[in-house]
N, C-alpha and C positions, 0 to 999 in steps of 0.2 A: 312600187313598198320597195321599201329600204333594205339591199341585198343583205348589206352587214348583219342586221337584224337578224333576218332569216337564217346564214349562218351560224351565228352564235344561238338559234334556237336547235338547230340542227345538232351543235355539239352537246348539247340536253337531251338527244335522242329522237330527235321530229327528224320528220320527211321534208322534203321541201316544200312539197304541198300542204301537210298538217302546220309546218309554221305559215305558212301565208291565210289558210283560216283562223290560226290561231289570233295572228294580229290584225286582224278584221275583223274578230269578234271584242277584241281589245278597245281598238280603234273604235266600234260603233258601242262600246259600254254595252254589249247585247244584241245578240240578231238572231233571225229567223233564218230558215233553212230558205224561203224566198227573197231575203235580204241577203244572203252569201251568192244564192244564184245570179240573182239582178248584178252584185257587184264583181264577183270572180267570173274567170273565162273557166267552166269546169261543168260536168255531168252531172246531174243528182244523184243516180247511183254513186259514185264514185266517193261524192260528196257524205252522203250517208255513211259511208266506211270511213272516210277522214271524220266524222264526228264520233264515231262511237269509239274510235280510235284514239280521239283524244281524252273523249270520258274515262276510257280504262287507264290513260296513263295522267290522270289527275288534271289535265291543264283546261278543261271548260267545265260548267254545270250544266244540266240539261231542268228549266223551271218545270214545274204539273199543269196540266192543261194543254191546251189547246190554240193557236199554234204555241207550239214550244219555243222559248227565249231559251239561246244557249250564250252563258257568259263567261268570261276567262278568268281564272285562277291568277290570284296574286302571283306575280313570276317569282317575287322573293320569296313568297311560301314555299313555291316549288323547288329553289335552289338547298332551302332549307333542308328540306324533304331528301334531294339527290344528296346532301352531304351528310346527314344520318346515316341514308344506306351504304354510302360511299365508306364511312367509318368504320360500319359494321363488315362489310366485304373485307376491310382493310385489317380490321382483327384477325377474321377468321383465318385469311391467307397468308398472313403473317404464322398464325399459332400452326397451321398446316404445313406450309413452308419450313419453318422450324424444325418438325419431324422428319420432314423427307431428307433435310440436312445433317439430322445429326445419324440417321442413318445411310449418310451417302459417304464413302470415302475417299471420291475422286477431288481432287484439289481445283480450286476455280481459276479459268484462265488468266495467264499474266495478263492478256489486253482482248477485249474483247472491242465488237463495234455497236454502234446504236447509231439509230437514222431516223431523219427530223427534225422538228426544233422541238416536238413534244417529247421524245426522247432523251435528246440531249437535257430539256433541263428536269426530267425526271431522274435522270442519271446524276445532274448539279445536287438534288434533292435529297437523293440518295446518300450519298459522300457528305452533304453539311448530316443529317441526322444520324451518320454513324461517330461521328466526330465526339472524341472525351473530350483530350487535353487541349487542340488547336487546330484552325483552320487556316491557312495558308490558299489567297486566290486572286486571280488575275482575271478582270471581266469591263465586257461592254457595259457603259450605264444603263440600255435595254435590261439585262440579264439583271443586272441589281435591283433593279424596282419591279421585277416578277418574282425575282426572290428572297426580298428581304424580311418578308415574315418569317422565313425558315432562318436566316441570320440572326435572327430575334431570338427568336427561338433557342438558337446554339450557344448564346451569349445568356440565356436565362438558364442554361443547363448547368453555367461555369466554364465553359469552352472559352480560350483565347483565339483574337479573331485579327488576322493580318491580313487586310485586304486593300487592293491597288485596281480603281476604276478608269476607264478612259472613254470616250477623249475628256470628258466632264467630269463634274459629280452635282449635284443636285442635294435639295432640303433634307439634312441627317439628325434632325432635332431628337427623333426618337431613340436614338444611338447614343444621348448624350450620357443617360443612366450609368452605361457600360465603358466608360471612358477610360476606367482603369485596367480594361478586356481587352484593347483593342488597338489598332494601327490602322489607321485609314488614311491612303496617299490617294492621290492623283496624277495623270499624264495624260496628253494630247495624244498620243500615240501608245498603243499597245502590243504587245508580243503576239498574243493569242485570249481562248479563252481557256482557264486554269482551275483548278480546286483540288486543293488535296486536304486530306483530311488523316489527319495524324500520323503522314509520312507511309498511310502504308493502302491506300486506297486513291483513286483520282480520276476525275476527267476531264479531259483534252479536246478543244476543237479550234477549227483556222479562224483567225480573226476576220479575214475577208467574209464571211459568213455573213458576220454582226457589222460592217465597215459602215459608217455614214456616208462617205465619200465615195463610195462604188453604187453601181445600179442593184436594188436589190434583189436576193435571190430567195423562190420558192422556198415556204418552210418545209416541203419532203426533199428539199436539194441538200438539204444541211445534214451533216453527219460528225458525229465524234469520238472518242477513245474512252472506255472505262478501264483503268489502267492501275494493276496492283504490283507492278515492278518495282520495289523500291528502287535500284539503280538508276533505270531511265526516269523516276520520277526526280532524283537529285540533277540528273543532266538538266531539264529542265527547269527545275529552280534554278541553277547556275545562269539560264538566260532571264530567268525573272529578275534574280535577284542583283543585276545587272541593271534594269531600270528601276528598280526597288531601290536601291539608293540615292538614285537621281529625281524623285519623283518625287511632286510636291505635297507634303505632309496636310490632310484636314483635320484630323482627330485622332489624337495619339498621347496615351499613358504617358508619365514625366516619372522618371525613376526620383524612388524616394520611399523611403524606410516603410508607410503603413501599409506599400500594394504589396509585400512580400508576406509568406513565400507565394512565388509563381513557378508554374514548372513548364518545362522546354523539350519538346521532340525532336526539332528542327535546329540543326549544330549554329547554322549560322545567324540564326536569332537571339539564341541564349549566347555567342558572342559579342552581338551587339549590346546586348543589355549590359553585362559585364564590362565592355569596354567603356561604355557611358557611364557606369557607377565608377571605376575606378578614375573618369577623368574627375568625377565631381566628389572624389577625394573619400568614397566610403569604398568601406572592406567586406564582400561578398562574401556570406557562408553561404554554401554549398553543398548536397548531397546529390552523387553520382552512381546511376545505374546502368553498369555494363559488363563488356565482358574484357578479361584481363588478356591482353592481344599473347603474349607470351606462354601461358599457360592453356588459355582458351575459355577457362570457367568464370561463370557469371559473378560479380563483385558488386561490393556497394563499398562506396567511399565518400567520407563526410573529411568537409576542412575550409581552406579560407583560402581565396583565389587570390595569387598574387600577381599573375600578370595574364596579357593577351599577344597572341603570335603570331600572325599572318605575314606570310611570306612565300612569293611563289606560289603553287598550291596546296601549301601546307598550310593548318590553321587549325590552331589548339590553344589552352589554357592551361595554367599550371595550377596545382593545388596542393597544397602545405598542411601537415596533419601531425598526430604525433609519432606518424610512424614514418613518416620522412615525406618525400615532397616526389609530387607524379603529374606527367604531363596527360591534357585530356581530349582525344581528339572525337571526330565526329566518324556517321558511317562509311565504312572501310578504310580506316584510318590504317598504316602499315606502322609508323617512324614513333608511337605515341604508346606510353605504357598501357592505357586505356580507351577503348571504343566507347563511346559513351550512346547509351540507348532512350536516357532519361534523367536531363537535369533539373534539380529542384535548385531555386533559390530563398534557401528558408529565410534570410534573414542578412541585412545590411550592418557595422557597424563605424564607426569611427574612427 
């Protein structure tokens, strides 16, 4: 019997023996107890217990009369029922957990460990689903294939996506309609698995866990880290950005007046966009929300971007309005006038 099918059915809550009985009934398009005893190496009392369990779980049905003929329920219908149950469970748990989080004054840990491939994928989905403005991500193609529906869901919510996939990229036709919200690139080699939401939460895992060039690693040996420390996220992004600028473009928006306004949280991305606009002869009009570095208070500035400066470890842009000229830096800025937390390119002018 195909062990892969047995293992998949075990993931739906069956035991190994229950999966074997279900698949036998399915293959025979109906079977009696005698048929099953003749085909399977199993004792009659054990078989009766398995049959009753499969009936309770909805995997098989019994005919009226004697001898009873057991038929298999369509697997697609079973999975749909499981989805409905999981959706109800998800809604209930989210509501109850929200009540707990509102009454708890303790902060979440800056870094926490997740184990197993399922734990890592679950962490990725949690990060993606929390995004409101942008997602920065670098991942192997195998993971991209698995989480593709959730990335599309984020795009449907209006989130901007910056994605690097390695060591190759497959078909992405379903992303075409979101061209003005995304930048997808590919590279033969990646640094790690990294998904960051709004520069506030992320998941990180080692590249070697997903390498196609090395011996496969058991899914239970894979682990990753959920990270909520902004400074650490920026250090990881520095490594990622070195590869991002060299990676091959697959599907990227083109700077032009009709795609704005557009919001940016991660500062290097807005600098790239402003540089591209200035090279094209546009004058970007932006609004900046952030912290006045000298006074420490939260401010909002509106104005035109005159230039972008990048030298050494200093990166900023110059904003001009009727009140004067201001230098705008990113997280942990010290030499600039404003530490930007959110930049919106409102429009561009000639």
